[in-house]
C-alpha positions as CSV (number, residue, x, y, z in Angstrom):
1,M,27.6,-17.0,-9.4
2,V,24.0,-16.1,-8.5
3,R,21.9,-16.5,-11.6
4,F,19.7,-13.8,-13.1
5,S,16.4,-15.5,-12.4
6,N,17.3,-15.9,-8.7
7,N,18.2,-12.3,-8.4
8,L,15.0,-11.2,-10.1
9,V,12.8,-13.3,-7.9
10,G,14.6,-12.0,-4.9
11,I,14.1,-8.4,-6.0
12,L,10.4,-8.8,-6.7
13,N,9.8,-10.5,-3.4
14,F,11.7,-7.9,-1.5
15,I,9.5,-5.2,-3.1
16,T,6.4,-7.3,-2.1
17,F,7.7,-7.6,1.5
18,L,8.1,-3.8,1.7
19,L,4.5,-3.4,0.4
20,S,3.1,-5.8,3.0
21,I,4.4,-3.7,5.9
22,P,2.1,-0.7,5.3
23,I,-0.8,-3.1,4.5
24,L,-0.3,-4.9,7.8
25,A,0.1,-1.6,9.7
26,G,-3.1,-0.3,8.2
27,G,-5.0,-3.3,9.3
28,I,-3.7,-3.0,12.9
29,W,-4.5,0.7,12.9
30,L,-8.1,-0.1,11.8
31,S,-8.5,-2.7,14.5
32,R,-7.5,-0.2,17.2
33,Q,-8.9,3.1,15.8
34,G,-12.0,1.9,14.0
35,T,-15.1,3.6,15.5
36,S,-17.8,2.0,13.4
37,E,-18.8,-1.5,12.6
38,C,-18.0,-0.9,9.0
39,E,-14.4,0.0,9.8
40,R,-13.9,-2.9,12.2
41,F,-15.3,-5.2,9.5
42,L,-12.4,-4.4,7.3
43,D,-9.5,-4.8,9.8
44,K,-9.2,-8.6,9.8
45,P,-9.1,-9.1,6.0
46,V,-6.5,-6.3,5.7
47,I,-4.3,-7.9,8.4
48,A,-4.7,-11.3,6.9
49,L,-3.6,-9.9,3.5
50,G,-0.6,-8.2,5.0
51,V,0.5,-11.3,6.9
52,F,0.0,-13.5,3.8
53,L,2.1,-11.2,1.5
54,M,4.8,-11.0,4.1
55,I,5.2,-14.7,4.6
56,V,5.0,-15.6,0.9
57,S,7.5,-12.8,-0.1
58,L,9.9,-14.0,2.7
59,A,9.7,-17.6,1.4
60,G,10.4,-16.5,-2.1
61,L,13.2,-14.1,-1.1
62,I,15.0,-16.6,1.1
63,G,14.4,-19.5,-1.2
64,A,15.8,-17.6,-4.3
65,C,18.7,-15.7,-2.7
66,C,19.8,-18.3,-0.1
67,R,19.3,-21.3,-2.4
68,V,16.8,-23.0,0.0
69,S,15.0,-25.2,-2.5
70,W,12.2,-26.4,-0.2
71,L,11.2,-22.9,0.6
72,L,11.2,-21.9,-3.0
73,W,9.1,-25.0,-3.7
74,V,6.5,-23.9,-1.1
75,Y,6.6,-20.4,-2.7
76,L,5.9,-21.8,-6.2
77,L,3.1,-24.0,-4.8
78,V,1.4,-21.0,-3.2
79,M,1.9,-19.0,-6.4
80,F,0.3,-21.7,-8.5
81,L,-2.7,-21.9,-6.2
82,L,-3.0,-18.1,-6.2
83,I,-3.0,-18.1,-10.0
84,V,-5.7,-20.8,-10.1
85,L,-7.8,-18.9,-7.5
86,L,-7.4,-15.6,-9.3
87,F,-8.3,-17.1,-12.6
88,C,-11.5,-18.7,-11.1
89,F,-12.5,-15.5,-9.4
90,T,-12.0,-13.4,-12.6
91,I,-14.3,-15.7,-14.5
92,F,-16.8,-15.7,-11.6
93,A,-16.7,-11.9,-11.5
94,F,-17.5,-11.6,-15.2
95,V,-20.4,-14.1,-14.9
96,V,-22.2,-12.6,-11.8
97,T,-21.8,-9.0,-13.1
98,N,-23.2,-9.8,-16.5
99,K,-26.8,-9.1,-15.5
100,G,-28.5,-5.9,-14.3
101,A,-28.7,-2.3,-15.2
102,G,-30.5,0.9,-14.1
103,E,-33.8,1.8,-15.8
104,A,-34.2,5.4,-17.2
105,V,-37.0,7.4,-15.7
106,S,-38.9,9.6,-18.1
107,G,-38.0,13.3,-17.6
108,K,-35.4,12.5,-14.9
109,G,-31.6,12.8,-14.9
110,Y,-31.2,9.7,-12.7
111,K,-32.0,6.0,-13.1
112,E,-33.9,3.6,-10.8
113,Y,-32.8,0.1,-9.9
114,R,-34.7,-3.2,-9.4
115,L,-33.2,-5.9,-7.3
116,G,-34.6,-8.7,-9.5
117,D,-32.6,-7.5,-12.5
118,Y,-29.3,-8.7,-10.9
119,S,-27.5,-12.0,-10.5
120,S,-29.4,-14.4,-8.1
121,W,-26.1,-15.0,-6.3
122,L,-25.6,-11.3,-5.6
123,Q,-29.3,-11.0,-4.5
124,K,-28.8,-13.7,-1.9
125,R,-25.9,-11.9,-0.4
126,V,-27.8,-8.6,0.1
127,N,-31.1,-10.3,1.1
128,S,-29.3,-11.9,4.1
129,E,-30.5,-10.0,7.1
130,K,-27.1,-10.4,8.8
131,N,-25.2,-9.1,5.8
132,W,-27.6,-6.2,5.1
133,R,-27.5,-5.0,8.7
134,K,-23.7,-4.6,8.3
135,I,-23.9,-3.1,4.8
136,S,-26.7,-0.6,5.7
137,S,-24.6,0.4,8.7
138,C,-21.7,1.1,6.4
139,L,-23.9,3.1,4.1
140,R,-25.1,5.3,6.9
141,D,-21.6,5.8,8.2
142,S,-20.3,6.8,4.8
143,K,-23.1,9.4,4.5
144,V,-24.0,8.5,0.9
145,C,-27.0,10.9,1.1
146,Q,-25.0,13.8,2.5
147,S,-24.7,15.6,-0.8
148,L,-28.5,15.8,-1.1
149,I,-28.7,17.3,2.4
150,D,-25.9,19.7,1.7
151,D,-27.9,21.1,-1.2
152,G,-30.2,22.6,1.4
153,N,-34.0,22.6,1.5
154,N,-34.7,25.1,-1.3
155,T,-33.9,22.9,-4.3
156,P,-36.8,23.2,-6.8
157,L,-38.3,19.9,-8.0
158,D,-37.3,20.6,-11.6
159,D,-33.7,21.0,-10.5
160,F,-33.8,17.8,-8.4
161,N,-35.2,15.8,-11.3
162,K,-32.2,16.9,-13.4
163,K,-29.7,15.6,-10.9
164,H,-27.4,12.7,-12.0
165,L,-27.6,10.6,-8.9
166,S,-25.3,7.7,-8.2
167,A,-26.9,4.2,-8.1
168,I,-26.7,4.1,-4.3
169,Q,-28.1,7.7,-4.0
170,S,-31.0,6.9,-6.3
171,G,-31.8,3.7,-4.5
172,C,-31.2,4.6,-0.9
173,C,-31.7,8.4,-0.6
174,K,-35.1,9.0,-2.3
175,P,-38.4,7.0,-2.7
176,L,-39.2,5.3,-6.0
177,D,-40.9,7.5,-8.6
178,A,-43.7,4.9,-8.7
179,C,-44.6,5.7,-5.1
180,G,-46.0,9.1,-6.2
181,F,-44.9,10.9,-3.1
182,T,-45.1,14.7,-2.9
183,Y,-41.7,16.4,-3.1
184,V,-40.9,18.8,-0.3
185,N,-37.1,18.9,-0.6
186,P,-34.4,16.5,-1.6
187,T,-34.6,14.6,1.7
188,T,-38.3,15.1,2.6
189,W,-41.2,13.6,0.8
190,T,-44.9,13.5,1.9
191,K,-46.6,10.1,1.6
192,T,-49.8,10.5,-0.5
193,N,-51.1,7.0,0.5
194,A,-51.2,5.5,4.0
195,T,-50.4,2.1,2.5
196,S,-49.0,0.8,-0.8
197,T,-48.5,-2.5,-2.6
198,I,-44.9,-1.5,-3.2
199,S,-42.8,-2.5,-0.2
200,D,-40.2,0.2,-0.8
201,C,-42.9,2.9,-0.5
202,N,-43.8,1.7,3.0
203,A,-40.1,1.4,4.0
204,W,-39.4,5.1,3.2
205,G,-38.8,7.5,6.1
206,N,-37.8,11.2,6.1
207,D,-35.3,10.7,8.9
208,Q,-31.7,10.6,7.7
209,D,-31.0,7.4,9.5
210,T,-34.0,5.8,7.7
211,F,-34.5,7.2,4.2
212,C,-34.7,4.1,2.0
213,Y,-31.8,2.1,3.5
214,N,-34.1,-0.9,4.0
215,C,-35.6,-0.7,0.5
216,Q,-35.1,-3.3,-2.3
217,S,-34.1,-0.3,-4.5
218,C,-31.2,0.4,-2.1
219,K,-29.9,-3.1,-2.3
220,A,-30.2,-2.9,-6.1
221,G,-28.3,0.4,-6.2
222,L,-25.5,-1.2,-4.1
223,L,-25.4,-4.2,-6.5
224,D,-25.1,-1.9,-9.5
225,N,-22.2,-0.2,-7.8
226,I,-20.6,-3.6,-7.0
227,K,-21.2,-4.7,-10.5
228,S,-19.3,-1.7,-11.9
229,D,-16.5,-2.1,-9.4
230,W,-16.1,-5.8,-9.9
231,K,-15.9,-5.4,-13.7
232,K,-13.0,-2.9,-13.1
233,V,-11.4,-5.4,-10.7
234,A,-11.8,-8.2,-13.1
235,V,-10.0,-6.3,-15.8
236,L,-7.1,-5.5,-13.4
237,N,-7.1,-9.1,-12.4
238,V,-6.3,-10.1,-15.9
239,V,-3.3,-7.8,-16.0
240,F,-2.2,-9.1,-12.5
241,L,-2.7,-12.7,-13.6
242,V,-0.3,-12.2,-16.5
243,F,2.2,-10.6,-14.1
244,L,1.9,-13.6,-11.7
245,I,2.4,-16.1,-14.5
246,I,5.6,-14.3,-15.5
247,V,6.8,-14.2,-11.9
248,Y,5.9,-17.9,-11.5
249,S,7.8,-18.8,-14.7
250,I,10.9,-16.9,-13.4
251,G,10.5,-18.7,-10.0
252,C,10.5,-22.1,-11.8
253,C,13.8,-21.1,-13.4
254,A,15.2,-20.1,-10.1
255,F,14.1,-23.5,-8.6
256,R,15.7,-25.4,-11.4
257,N,18.9,-23.4,-10.8
258,N,18.8,-24.3,-7.1
259,R,18.5,-28.0,-8.0
260,E,21.3,-27.9,-10.5
261,D,23.6,-26.1,-8.0
262,N,22.8,-28.6,-5.3
263,S,23.5,-31.4,-7.7
264,W,27.0,-29.9,-8.5
265,K,27.7,-29.6,-4.8
266,R,26.6,-33.1,-4.1
267,Y,28.6,-34.6,-6.9
268,P,31.8,-32.5,-7.4
């Protein structure tokens, strides 16, 4: 009689196998249909995740249901390593997202962001020219500043100052308040000084492909967004970690069942 733990491991891995199919298909679709560098950048990780889930779930499914002990052992080893890696990543995510926050600007509805306020590890990632070239390309492709453009050119300064901009919009789509530029419309600002000691002021451009995409404030806005997302992911990881530990424990029971059954067959 097939034991309950073996059945349960088989069912869970069958569900995981079914989930891996659309993930793998989505990665293949991105690799063929992706038109931008940003989309093509995502295809390989998605394909790798789909293949990984498919192989691991098949190992668990066959190992549990067909009583193949060595496959179930490999499955449990991979699960253990995944639990350790997920635990380490969760701790790491909480540590690197502990620093940094937007600074309120007097009389404005939005905040401004400083790169130096964030984790040095995160700063190194966005200060890499190679990394930022890809990231800024993604930001342009995603049209993060589109809502400001869609508002038209007749938005009064007082109304613009009341806007609650996202961290990326504040950092990438407008110049710093300290630059003292003259407001024309949400996407057009007149430089009052030919040069400035603030690098972001010199990097600003009114063209929609320029704006402040090469500014330190844009990098800081992105990091604030990443910080918020990583904290949410870290909380979900805790829940997922508990789930993995439960599945791992059930898998250990199934592996023990396999060994006991094999012993009975070997010594009738």
